[in-house]
N, C-alpha and C positions, 0 to 999 in steps of 0.2 A: 247725433250730438252726444257729447259726454253727459252722463247722468240720466239718459233716457231709460225708463223702467218699463218692463212688460206688465201686462195685466196681472195684478196680484190680489190676494184676499184682502178684505178690509183690514186696515192697520198699516204699519210701516214695514216695508220690505227692503232689505239691503243686499240681498244675495247677488244682485247684478252690479253692485258698487265696487269700485277699487278698494283694496284693503292693505293695510300695513299695521303692525304693532311691534312691541319690543321683544317678542319671544324669539327663541332660537331659529324658527323657520324664516324669520324676516330680518334678523340682525345677527351678524356673524360672531360678535363678541359681546357677552353680557357685561363684562367688567373691564373695559379697556383702560390702558394707562394713558396719561397725558402724552400727546403726540402720536398715538397709535392710529393706524388706518382701520376703518371698520366698513364692511360691506353691508349694504341694506338693500332690501328687495320690495317692490310694489307689485301686487297682483291685480291685473286689470282684466275682468271678464270681457270677452270679445263678441261672442255670437249674439248676445241679447242687449248689450249696452250701447252698441255703436262703437265699441272699443276699437274696431278696425279704423275708425276715423282719428284715433289718437296717433299723431305723427311725431310727437316729441314729449319727453318727460325729463324734468329737471328736479333736483333737490335744492331747496333754498336753505342755506345756513347763514349764521350771522357771527362769524369770527370777529372778536373785538368789537362787537355790536354793529358791524356793517354788513348789509346783505350781500351775499354772493351766491351764484347759481352753479351747481355741479351737474353736468349732463349725465343722464342715465342711458344705458344701452339695453337692448332686448337680450334676455338670457335665454338662448335657444335650448339649453339643456332642460330648463324648467317649463318652457312654454308648450302649450297644447293648442289644438284648434279651438277650444272653448275659452282659453284665457292666455293672456300674454304677461310674462313676468319681466319687469324692468329692474335693472341692477345699477347701483352707483356705489362709489367708494368715497367715504368721508374721512377727513383728518380731524382728530380730536384736539384742536388747537387751544381750546379753553377747557377749564374743568367741567363745564356743562356745555354741550353742543346741542342747541335747539335746531330742529330741522322740520321741514314740511315738503310735500311734493306738489309740483305744479304740472298740469297736463294741458296740452294744446292739441287741437285737431280740427281741421276745417277752418273756414274763414272767420267764424265768430266763437268757436269753442274756447272755453277758458275755465279751468277748475283747479281748486286747491284740495289736497287731501291732508288733513291733520288728525289729531287724536279723536276728534268728535265726528270724523267722517268726511264726506264729499261736500264741497261748497262751490257754488257757481258765482261766488262773489268774494271780495277781500274779507278776511277775518283777522281778529287780533292774534297776537303771538302766544297768548296764555295757554292755548291748547296744542301747541307744537309738540312733536315728539322730542325726546331728550336722550342723549348719551351722557353718562356721568363717569368721571374718572377719579373720584375721590378715593383716597386710601386712609385707613384700610377698607377694602371693599366689603360689601355685605356678605354674611355667611351663606353658604349654599344649602345647608340642611333644612332651613325653614320652608323651602319650596316643596318639600315632601311631608311637612308636619301637619298633624291635627292636634289642636290644643283643647285641654279639658280644664275648666276653671273650677277651683274649689275654694269655698269660704270655710276656713278651717274649723270654726266653732260648730258648723252645721253638717259636716260630712259623715264623720264616724267617731265614736269614742273608743279608746283603748281601755283595757282593764285598769291601767294606772290612773285614769281620769277620776275614778271614785276616791282616790286617796289624796287628792289635792284640795287644799283649803282655798275658798274663793276670796279675792280681795274685797275691800270694803265697798267698792263701787258696784260690784256685780250682784245680780239677782238670779238665783238658780232657776232653771226650767227643766221639766222632764222632757225626754226626747219626743214624746207625742203631744206636748203642749202646743197650742197655737202661738204664733208670733204675737207679742204684745204690741199693738199699734196704738195704744191709748195716748201716747205722747212721744215726742222725739227723745226725751230723756229715758223713758221706759224702754223703748225699742233698742236703744244703744247699750243698755245695761243688762239685758236679758242674756244669760249665758247657758248654753245647752251642754257644754263640756266636750265638744269635739276637739281632737288634738292631732298632732302630727303622726304619732304612732297608730292612731286610728286610721289615718289615710293610708299608711304603709300596709296595714292589715287588709286593705281592699284594693291593692294595686292590680290584683287579678281581674277585677271588673274593668279597669281601664284597658288592660291587655286584651281581654275578650271583646271589648267594644272596638278596638283598633286604634285608639289614640296613642300618641307617642310623646306628648308634651303635657306636663302637669303645671298649671299656673296657679300659684298660691296667692290669695290676697294677703295683706301684711301679717307677718309673724312676730313683729317687734312688740315689746311690752307697751301697754297703753292703758287708758281708762275707759275703754269701750270695747264691745265685741267685734267691731269692724277694724279697730287698730290703726286707723288712719291718723290718730292723734298720738303718735309714738312718744313715749317718755324716754326712750333710748334707742340708738341704732347699733349699739354694741353687743346686744344679746338677743336671744330668742325668748319670748314670753314663757315663764315657767308654767303658766296655765296650759300651754301647748306642748310641754315636755322639755323645754329648754334647748340649749345648744346641741346637746347630744342627740335629741330627738330629730332635729333637722338633719344632722349628719347621718343618722340611721335611715331617714326617709330618702335623702338624695342617693345614698349608696344602694338602697333597695330598688329605687326607681331606675337607676342606671343599670342595675343587674337585670331588670325587666326590659331594657331598651327604651326607657322613658327619660327624657330630659325634664328639668325642673326650672321654672322661672319664678323669681321673687317679685315683690311689689314694693316700690320705694316712693316715698313722698318727697320729691325734690322741691315742692312749692312751699311746704310748711312743716312744722313739727306740732306736737301736742304742747299745751301750756305747762304740762308737767315735765317736759323734757329738761335734762340737766343744762343744756345750753341756754334755754330760755330762763330758767331759774337764776342762772349765773348772770345773765344779761340784766334782769330786773334788780338783782341784789347789789350790783356794783356798776355804775356808769362807766368806770374805767376798765371793766373786764373786756377781753378781746371778743367775747360772745355778744357783747352789746351791738357790735357792727353786723352780727348775723341777722338782725331783725330791723324792722322799720319802727323804732321806738322814739317817741317824742321826749323832750326834757321832763314833761309832767307825768311820764309813765304811760301815756296812751300809746297804742301800737296798732299796726295794720294786721288784719286777720283775714283768712280765706272766707270770702262772702260775708265778712263782718262777724263771724262766729268766734267768740273770744277764746274758746278752747283750742283754736287752730291758728296760732300766730304765724304770719307769713315771713319767709326767709328772704334776706337781701343778698343776692348773688354778686353784688358789687364788692363784697368782702373777699379778698384773696385767701384769708385764713379759712373761711367757710368752704370755699371751693377746694382748698388743700385737704381739709378733713373729709370732704365728700368724695373727691375724685382723684387727687394727685397722690396722696399718701397711700403706700401699698397696704397699709393696715386700716385705711379709711373705709367708709361705708361700702362703696361700690366694689372695691377690689377684695375686701375682707371676705364677703359672703360668696363671691365667685371663686375664691380660693378654697383651700382645704378646710377652713373654718365652717363653710356652709355647703360647698359643692354645687352651687347654683350654676345654671347654664345661661343665664341672662336675666334681664329685668323688664317688667312692665312699669312704666313711670306714671304715677298718679298725677292728675291735673297738669300734664305736660304742657298744655297750651298756655297756662298762666305762669308757669315757672319763669323766673327772671323778669317778669313784667309787673310794673307798678307805677302808675302815674307817668312821669316822663322817662322812666327807665325801661329799656327793652334789651335784655341780655339773653333772650330765649335761645337764639341761634348759637351763641357762645356756649351756653350751658349744655345744650343738646350735643354739640360737637365734643365738649370735654367729657361728657358722660360716655359717649361712644368710644372715645380714645381710651378712657380709663377702663371700661369694660373689656375691650379687646386686649389691653395690656395684661389684664388678669386672666383672661381666657380667650384665646385667639378666635374662636368661633362663637363668641357671645352674641346674643340677640338683644336689642334694646327697642322696645315698642312703647310709644307714648299714648296716653289717653288724650283723645280729642273728640268732642261731641258735635262740632259744627265744621265749617270749612277749614280744613287743615292744609290746603294746597300750598299756600305761601310759606308755611312753616317747614316744608320738606324739600329743600333743594337737593338733598341726596348725601349730605355729609354729616348730618346729625342723627336724630332718631332713625333707625333703619326703616321703621314704618309706624303706623298708628292703629288704634282701634277704629275701624272704618265705619263709624256711626253714620256719617253724613252721606257717604257714597254707596253704602250697602244696607245697613240696618234700617235707616229711615225709609228709603224707597221700598224695601221689602214690606215694611209695616204698612205703607200707604197702599200697597197692592192687596194685602191679605187680611187686614184688620176688619172686624165686624162693623158694618156701616151703622148699626143701631147703637153701638156702644164704643165709639172711638177712644183709644187710649191717650193718656197724657204722655208726653215725651220729654223727660228730663227737664221739667220746669217750664215748658213752653205754655203760654197762656191759651193758645188755640189748639184744640184737639187735632190729632192726626187725621187728615182727610182720607177717603178711599178713592184711589185713582186707577185709571186704566193702565194696561201694560205699556202703551206707547209713551206715557209720561214717565213711567218707572224706568224704562230703558234709556230715555233721554237723560234722566237724572244721573243714572249710573255712568253713562258715557261722559257726561259733563265733568264729573269729579275725577274719574280715572284718567282722563286726558290731560289733567293738569299736574301730574307728577310723573317722575320717571318710572319705567316698567319695574325696575329693581325695587322701588319703594312700594308700588302697588302690590307686588307679589310677596312682600314681607310685612304687609299690614294684616291685622286680624279682620276677617269677615266674621260677623256675628249677628244672630237674630235676637239676641238679648244677652244680658249680663247680670251680675249681682246688683247693678244699679237700675235695672229696668223691670218692667212687668215680664212675667214668664210668657214664652211664645204660646204655650197651651191656653193661657188666659186671654190672649189677644184675638183668637180666631173662633169663629162660630162652629167650625167643623173640624174634628180631629184629623181628617184627611189633609187639611191645610197645614198641619204641623209637619207632615211628611213633605208637602210642597215646599215649605220654608227650608226644611233640611235638604231637599233637592237643590235649591239655590245655593245653600251654604256650602255643600260639598262638591259643587261643579263649577263654581266661578273662581277667577284668579284671586289669590290671597291665601292667607293661612286661616282655615276654618277653626273657629273657637266656639265650643258649646259650654254652657254652664252646667255643673253637676245637676243631675236630675231631669234636664231637658229630655234626655233619651228615654225616660220612663213616664213622661207626662206630668212632672211636678208643676203645680200651679202657683199663682201669685199675681195680684193686681197692681203691684208697685214693686220698686226695688226692695224695700224693706220686707214687704209681704212675701216676696219671692225667695227670701233667705230662710226657707223652711228646712228642717232636718231631712236628710236622706232617709227614706223609710226602709232601713234594714230590719230583719228579724234574726232570730238565732240561727236560722239556716242560711242567712246571707241576704235575703230580701223578702219583702212582704207582698205576696201575690195579689192581695186585695188593693194595694196602692201602686202596683207596678204594671204599667201598660206593656204587656209583652209584645203586642203587635207593633207598637211604636218602637220599642227596643230593637226588635228584629229589623225594622226599616232603617234605623240609624246604623246598626251593625252592617247591614247590606250596603248602604250608600257609602259608608266609610271604606268598606272592602273594595267597592268598585273604584273609588278614588285611588286607593293604594295600589291597585293593579293596573291603573291607566296612567301612562306617562303624559298623555294629552291633558287629562284632568288636573294633574299635578303641576305640569310645567309648560303646557301648551299656551298658545295665544288666545285672544278673545275676539271672535268675529261674529257680530250680530247678524242674524239672517232675517228675523221677523219679530215684530212686537204688535200685538193686538190687545183689545180690551182684556181678554181672559187668557192670553197665551203669550209666552216668550220662547223664542227659539234661537239658539246660538251654537257656534262651533268652537271647540277647543282644539287647536291644531298644533301638533308637534311633528318633527321629522319621524316618519314611520308609523304614525297613528293619528287618526282624526276621531274626535268624539262629538256627536250631535246630541244636544240636550234640548228636550221639549218639555216645558213646564206649563201646566194648565191649572189655573185657579178654579176653573169651572168648565162645564161642557162648552164646546165652541164649534163653529162650522169647520169642515176640513180645510187644512192648509196644504197646498201643493207647491213644492219647490222643484225647480228644474234640476233634475239629477245630473244633467250634463255639467253643471257647475259644482257638483259634489263628486269629483272623481274617486272611484273606488266604492261608492256607497251601495252598489249592487250587491256587494258581499258583506253588508253591515250585519253586525251581531247585536242582538238585544242584550244589554248588560243589566238593565233595571227597567221594569215596566214594559210597555210595548207601545202600540199605537202608530207604528210607522210601517208602510209597505209600498212597494213600487207599483205604479200605474203608468204603463208606457214609459215615457221619458221623465216622468215625475216621481217625486218622493212625497207620498201623501201622509200627513200627520193628523191624527184624530184623537179626540178625548171626549168621553161621555160623562166625566166627573173630574173633580180635582185629582191630578195625577202627575207623575214624573216619569219621563221616558229618556233613557240614555242608550245610545247605539254607538258602536265604534267600528272602525274599519281601517284597513291599510290603504293609504291614499295611492293613487296611480298618477302618473304624469308629474307635474311640478309640485303638487301639494302633498 
């Protein structure tokens, strides 16, 4: 029978299940045009699944919303005695082609395969695989990228920082002073004096670490250190060095092979922004339509915070100034004025939404088109802290910050049980869960977007808005475990400055601590060299492995304390074994891992052959990465 599973260790084991994903090993064209034909493959293990009983495979598609079935044939060139590969050709009749596989065999066998795996019953369409044909297609370079997030006020000061007068709202802090958490007002006004030239002075640290994308939180003038309350989108804050400093930084970064992303608030401005001041001063001003302002002067604001008035994207003039004008916000800073390579979009999930208005998809599409018009390979990633799947059909934001499908499940697996963290305002603290539920969560979210979207979304274990990963876990070895997940799963790994040296912080604000440099470049007393080495090594393994950068995602096993998965690309397979604690040995049938007899340990260890099995062991929290050249179809 389809779906029969051999005796496996405690936990969920999928090594004998049929598999398909959107990666190059399983899909012939990553960015097809409308009307194109695309070949797709399904891998069906035979020896242990009862796969020999599978006598027919079809692909169900729904062109023009009506179900149709395309027969698949056995691909003899890929098939081996241990597994059969089925092949079908689909036509991209609509901009999005949803599809799933149906397998039959024997008198009662009946199974669907969709993005969440094998099902012996009917399932909704929301987790179907997707081919998307939207133009312009997503850029290719993010598939190889590693992103380093910097909060400009807290990373490094240049010599020029001492010559700048502080504005009236700012309160000076020494580089070694603690973050002032006494009130929301105090924490937003504390200025340490980090600037853009200070970042440029330390680009060698990014190069040494192995990252190749620098993501800057906002650099526009504002009345807070976080600068999400911009008073202008036309200039760089003089406190950070002004427009020339941004141009110097992007030029220096590009010379080091590093791209630079900016941070733009499409959802709101600051109350001091020139647009908002004009809107309040004159009801007949065109800027009045940029905001939700009542006749009596009351206005909508982000989460009700008066300093952050919400933008009304029903205004064509607002969208012209933001997106369409070649000198508008988006295009200006992607051009020679700024040299940026793309944008992270703040509060992307709320942009264009207020009451009965929902223009979010239109705005996402317009920002993508505007960005690509200014820079053909620009990347646009939206902030989204919960379920993003319905906001990402494939033609708007290229991806999101994957809090829901990555950060949150990682936290639920690794957080200390006696002191669970708060998660972005949630009233219930994050629970500690076993690996089975963690894998189920990750599969659930990843299945509901196109592969091109998943692989251009930021994976992250924390950001400037969350607790630091080092403060989330009871054992510093678990920081390496978190990094192991970060650098081996599909998506664009993003780390926040200082995570690689063990910087701490029990909330987003508390985590925005200054990077501990000294005159020689770094402070050994506050610099965890063992952790730094682990980050450098994991990033290096990722950069050297095409499977880890561009391969598919095939879950093999999930137990309480262990996760095991394959990243598969043509010519290379990577097996990843992540343990949050010691666990009983896991033995996988090596016949279903063709080529694994020649596996090379790339990080950690804990894997060895025992007869026809590949045995995985862990006596403590650990990361094991092994790669090999696949034989046969895989």
